[in-house]
C-alpha positions in Angstrom: 63.0 -6.3 -6.0 63.5 -2.1 -6.9 66.4 -1.0 -5.6 65.8 2.3 -2.9 67.5 4.7 -5.6 64.7 3.3 -8.2 61.7 3.2 -5.7 62.5 7.0 -4.7 63.1 7.9 -7.8 59.1 6.1 -8.9 57.9 8.1 -6.2 59.1 11.5 -7.4 57.7 10.7 -10.6 54.3 9.2 -9.6 54.2 12.8 -7.2 54.6 14.4 -10.7 52.2 12.4 -12.6 49.5 13.0 -10.3 49.9 16.8 -10.1 49.9 17.0 -13.9 47.1 14.1 -13.8 45.1 16.3 -11.1 45.1 13.5 -8.7 43.7 10.3 -10.7 45.6 7.5 -9.5 45.1 5.0 -12.2 46.3 7.7 -14.8 49.1 8.5 -12.7 50.2 4.9 -12.3 49.8 4.0 -15.9 52.5 6.5 -16.7 54.8 5.7 -14.1 54.5 2.6 -15.3 53.3 0.7 -11.0 50.4 -0.7 -10.2 48.3 1.6 -8.5 48.5 -0.7 -5.3 52.2 0.3 -5.2 51.0 3.7 -4.8 48.7 2.7 -1.7 51.4 0.7 0.0 53.9 3.4 -0.8 50.9 5.8 1.3 51.0 3.1 3.9 54.0 2.7 4.8 56.0 6.1 3.9 54.9 9.1 6.0 56.6 11.5 3.8 54.7 10.2 0.7 51.6 10.1 2.4 52.4 13.8 3.6 53.1 14.6 0.1 49.7 13.1 -1.1 48.2 15.5 1.6 49.6 18.5 0.1 48.9 17.5 -3.7 44.7 16.8 -2.3 45.0 20.7 -0.6 46.7 21.7 -4.1 43.9 20.4 -6.2 41.5 22.0 -3.6 43.2 25.7 -3.9 43.2 25.2 -7.9 39.4 24.9 -7.5 38.8 27.1 -5.1 40.8 29.8 -7.4 38.3 28.8 -10.1 35.4 29.6 -8.2 36.2 32.6 -7.3 37.8 33.9 -10.5 33.5 32.5 -11.6 32.4 34.8 -8.5 34.7 37.9 -10.0 33.5 37.2 -13.7 29.7 37.7 -12.3 28.6 34.1 -12.7 25.4 33.9 -10.7 25.5 30.1 -9.8 28.9 30.2 -8.5 28.0 33.0 -6.0 25.1 31.3 -4.9 27.3 28.1 -4.4 29.8 30.3 -2.5 27.0 31.9 -0.5 25.1 28.3 0.4 28.5 26.9 1.1 30.2 29.8 3.2 27.7 32.2 4.3 25.2 29.4 6.2 25.9 31.6 9.5 24.4 34.7 7.9 21.2 32.8 6.5 22.6 31.5 3.0 21.2 28.0 3.5 18.8 26.0 1.4 16.2 23.7 3.5 13.9 21.6 2.7 10.3 21.4 4.5 8.0 18.4 4.6 4.7 19.3 4.7 1.3 18.0 3.7 -1.0 19.6 1.1 -1.5 23.5 1.7 1.3 23.2 4.1 -0.8 21.3 6.8 1.1 18.5 9.1 2.1 15.2 7.6 0.1 12.4 8.8 2.0 9.6 9.8 1.7 6.4 8.2 1.7 3.3 10.3 2.9 0.3 8.7 2.1 -3.0 9.9 4.2 -6.1 8.7 3.0 -9.8 9.3 5.4 -11.7 11.8 8.4 -13.7 9.7 7.9 -17.2 9.1 9.8 -19.3 12.1 12.5 -20.3 9.5 13.3 -16.4 8.5 13.8 -15.9 12.4 
């Protein structure tokens, strides 16, 4: 069994490894020399560790968002469209799929009649 100091040091190392691996648990755990399940046990049993993991997830989201903003600032059309579709729905920037029949007519509902199940399957 690990001492409290060793466990604390490994938790700190795991948090650093997760930052460097961009949150990939298997890779970070291997770097630290622990099993992935240890990480999840720590999350279940240590509120401070769990909070630190949540902070890392927010850090990752912020990083991704900063990259998206850079692409938009650089004039990337696809990034701009993506941002509009996800952030400007209230302004009408949204894609919807409409299902229609031929030439925009209504779809004709089809009923499927299934045979009754045999007694042994009921």
